[in-house]
C-alpha positions as CSV (number, residue, x, y, z in Angstrom):
1,X,40.2,87.1,-24.3
2,X,43.7,88.7,-23.4
3,X,42.4,89.9,-19.7
4,X,41.2,86.1,-19.6
5,X,44.3,84.8,-20.0
6,X,46.3,87.4,-17.7
7,X,43.0,86.4,-15.3
8,X,43.8,82.2,-15.1
9,X,47.7,82.3,-14.6
10,X,47.1,82.7,-10.4
11,X,44.7,84.4,-7.6
12,X,47.0,87.8,-6.7
13,X,48.0,88.2,-11.0
14,X,44.2,87.6,-11.2
15,X,43.4,90.2,-8.9
16,X,46.2,93.0,-10.1
17,X,45.4,91.8,-13.9
18,X,41.8,93.1,-13.7
19,X,43.0,96.2,-11.1
20,X,45.0,98.0,-14.2
21,X,41.8,96.6,-16.8
22,X,39.3,98.7,-14.7
23,X,42.2,101.3,-14.2
24,X,43.2,101.2,-17.3
25,X,39.3,101.5,-18.7
26,X,37.7,104.8,-16.4
27,X,41.5,106.7,-16.4
28,X,42.7,106.5,-13.0
29,X,45.6,108.1,-14.2
30,X,43.2,111.0,-15.0
31,X,41.8,111.5,-11.8
32,X,39.6,115.5,-12.5
33,X,38.1,112.8,-15.1
34,X,36.9,109.9,-12.9
35,X,34.1,112.1,-11.3
36,X,32.3,112.4,-14.4
37,X,28.8,111.2,-14.9
38,X,29.9,108.7,-17.2
39,X,32.7,107.2,-15.9
40,X,30.9,107.9,-12.2
41,X,27.7,105.2,-13.3
42,X,30.7,102.4,-14.7
43,X,33.0,102.6,-11.5
44,X,29.9,101.4,-9.5
45,X,29.4,98.5,-11.4
46,X,33.4,97.5,-10.3
47,X,33.2,98.8,-7.3
48,X,31.3,96.0,-5.0
49,X,33.0,93.1,-7.1
50,X,36.5,95.3,-6.2
51,X,36.2,95.7,-3.0
52,X,35.5,91.8,-3.1
53,X,39.1,90.7,-4.1
54,X,40.5,93.3,-2.0
55,X,39.4,92.6,1.2
56,X,39.2,88.2,0.7
57,X,42.9,88.2,-1.2
58,X,42.0,87.0,-4.5
59,X,40.1,83.8,-2.6
60,X,36.8,84.7,-5.4
61,X,38.8,83.3,-7.0
62,X,40.1,79.7,-5.7
63,X,36.0,79.6,-5.1
64,X,34.8,79.7,-9.0
65,X,37.5,76.1,-9.0
66,X,36.1,74.7,-6.1
67,X,32.4,75.4,-7.9
68,X,33.8,75.0,-11.9
69,X,35.4,71.3,-10.8
70,X,32.1,70.5,-8.6
71,X,29.3,71.6,-11.4
72,X,31.5,69.6,-13.5
73,X,30.8,65.8,-12.2
74,X,27.9,67.1,-10.7
75,X,26.9,67.4,-14.5
76,X,28.8,64.0,-15.7
77,X,27.2,62.0,-13.1
78,X,23.8,63.6,-14.0
79,X,24.8,62.5,-17.8
80,X,24.9,59.4,-16.5
81,X,29.0,59.0,-16.9
82,X,29.3,57.6,-14.4
83,X,32.6,56.3,-14.9
84,X,33.6,60.4,-15.1
85,X,32.2,61.5,-12.0
86,X,33.4,59.0,-10.7
87,X,36.8,60.0,-11.2
88,X,36.0,63.3,-11.0
89,X,34.0,63.4,-7.9
90,X,37.7,61.4,-5.9
91,X,39.5,64.2,-7.1
92,X,37.5,66.3,-6.2
93,X,37.3,65.1,-2.2
94,X,40.7,64.9,-2.4
95,X,41.6,68.6,-3.0
96,X,37.3,69.7,-1.8
97,X,37.5,67.5,1.8
98,X,36.5,70.5,4.3
99,X,34.3,72.2,1.4
100,X,30.4,72.9,2.1
101,X,29.7,70.5,-1.0
102,X,31.6,67.7,0.1
103,X,29.0,64.7,2.0
104,X,27.2,65.3,-1.6
105,X,29.6,64.6,-3.4
106,X,29.9,61.3,-1.3
107,X,26.5,60.4,-1.5
108,X,26.8,60.9,-5.9
109,X,30.5,59.3,-5.8
110,X,28.5,56.1,-3.9
111,X,25.2,55.6,-6.1
112,X,27.9,56.3,-9.3
113,X,29.8,53.4,-8.3
114,X,25.7,51.7,-7.8
115,X,26.0,51.9,-10.7
116,X,28.7,50.7,-12.2
117,X,27.9,47.7,-9.8
118,X,30.7,48.4,-7.6
119,X,28.5,47.8,-4.5
120,X,31.0,47.0,-1.8
121,X,32.9,50.6,-2.5
122,X,29.5,52.2,-1.8
123,X,28.4,50.3,1.0
124,X,32.7,51.7,2.4
125,X,31.5,55.4,1.3
126,X,28.1,55.5,3.7
127,X,29.4,53.9,6.1
128,X,33.4,55.3,7.1
129,X,33.0,57.2,10.0
130,X,33.3,60.7,9.0
131,X,32.2,60.3,6.2
132,X,28.4,60.0,8.4
133,X,28.6,62.4,10.8
134,X,29.3,64.7,7.2
135,X,26.3,64.0,6.4
136,X,24.4,64.3,9.3
137,X,25.5,68.1,9.8
138,X,24.6,68.3,6.0
139,X,21.2,66.6,7.0
140,X,21.2,63.8,4.3
141,X,21.7,60.5,6.8
142,X,18.8,59.3,5.4
143,X,19.9,58.9,1.7
144,X,23.4,57.7,2.9
145,X,21.3,55.3,4.9
146,X,19.1,54.3,2.4
147,X,22.0,54.2,0.2
148,X,24.1,51.7,2.0
149,X,20.7,49.5,1.9
150,X,20.5,49.2,-1.8
151,X,24.1,48.1,-2.2
152,X,23.8,45.9,0.4
153,X,20.9,44.0,-1.3
154,X,22.1,43.9,-4.2
155,X,24.7,42.3,-3.2
156,X,22.6,39.8,-1.2
157,X,23.2,40.6,2.1
158,X,19.0,40.9,2.9
159,X,19.4,40.8,6.4
160,X,21.9,43.7,6.3
161,X,19.7,46.0,4.3
162,X,17.3,45.0,6.2
163,X,17.9,46.1,9.7
164,X,19.7,49.0,7.8
165,X,16.5,50.4,6.3
166,X,14.2,49.2,9.4
167,X,17.5,51.5,11.2
168,X,16.6,54.7,8.7
169,X,13.2,55.0,10.5
170,X,13.7,55.1,13.8
171,X,16.0,56.8,14.0
172,X,14.3,59.1,11.0
173,X,11.0,59.1,11.4
174,X,10.0,62.0,9.3
175,X,12.0,61.1,6.4
176,X,10.2,61.4,3.1
177,X,12.0,58.1,2.2
178,X,10.5,56.5,5.9
179,X,7.7,55.0,4.1
180,X,9.9,53.0,1.3
181,X,12.5,52.3,3.8
182,X,9.9,49.9,5.5
183,X,8.0,48.5,3.0
184,X,11.1,47.6,1.1
185,X,12.4,45.9,4.8
186,X,9.4,44.3,4.6
187,X,10.8,42.7,1.4
188,X,14.0,42.1,2.6
189,X,12.1,40.9,5.1
190,X,10.6,38.5,3.2
191,X,13.3,37.6,0.9
192,X,15.1,35.7,3.9
193,X,11.3,34.2,4.3
194,X,11.7,36.2,8.0
195,X,7.6,36.3,8.3
196,X,8.3,37.1,11.9
197,X,10.5,40.7,10.9
198,X,7.6,40.8,8.8
199,X,4.4,40.9,10.8
200,X,6.6,42.6,13.5
201,X,7.1,45.5,11.1
202,X,4.3,46.3,9.7
203,X,2.4,46.3,13.2
204,X,4.9,48.5,14.3
205,X,2.1,50.2,16.2
206,X,5.5,53.3,16.6
207,X,6.2,52.9,12.3
208,X,4.9,54.2,9.1
209,X,1.4,52.3,9.2
């Protein structure tokens, strides 16, 4: 417990505390006993950790904090505590907007807003050019389009939803969401009794069908 308290102060303080603990445990002050077989065997388990900490300048602690914050946000989302997830994901994106987890965090945040019927917020997040550019890099752009269309449909913007879904099928024809998007686009056009567009979508020789 004392060691965990010392490690939590700061990356630099944590590094120093860990090293002191290892030094005390393996008797670095008694050089002649360091290379005895039992001590050497145990020390080898610690050596990679110490090297990572020294070479990384303590960044390992910061990475662990980022992962912990992200995991807590994701867990709240999967537990369907959408208000809590919204707060945690928003905080994560404010603190770690350059994280490799940021594109997925945006998608989860948009979905959390959707489940709270904040459809305009969902559309805004997923249509943001910066978010969308990072989503393409992370291979999540088709999911961004799909949930944007879902939010547009929920708002009653059937033409907008249909067009977003059609764009998804055209831009990402191999997406697992392409077939579903084609069917939902046809349904969205049908809700506006736009049967010409429905026929054109379903009869398209280059389409899913």
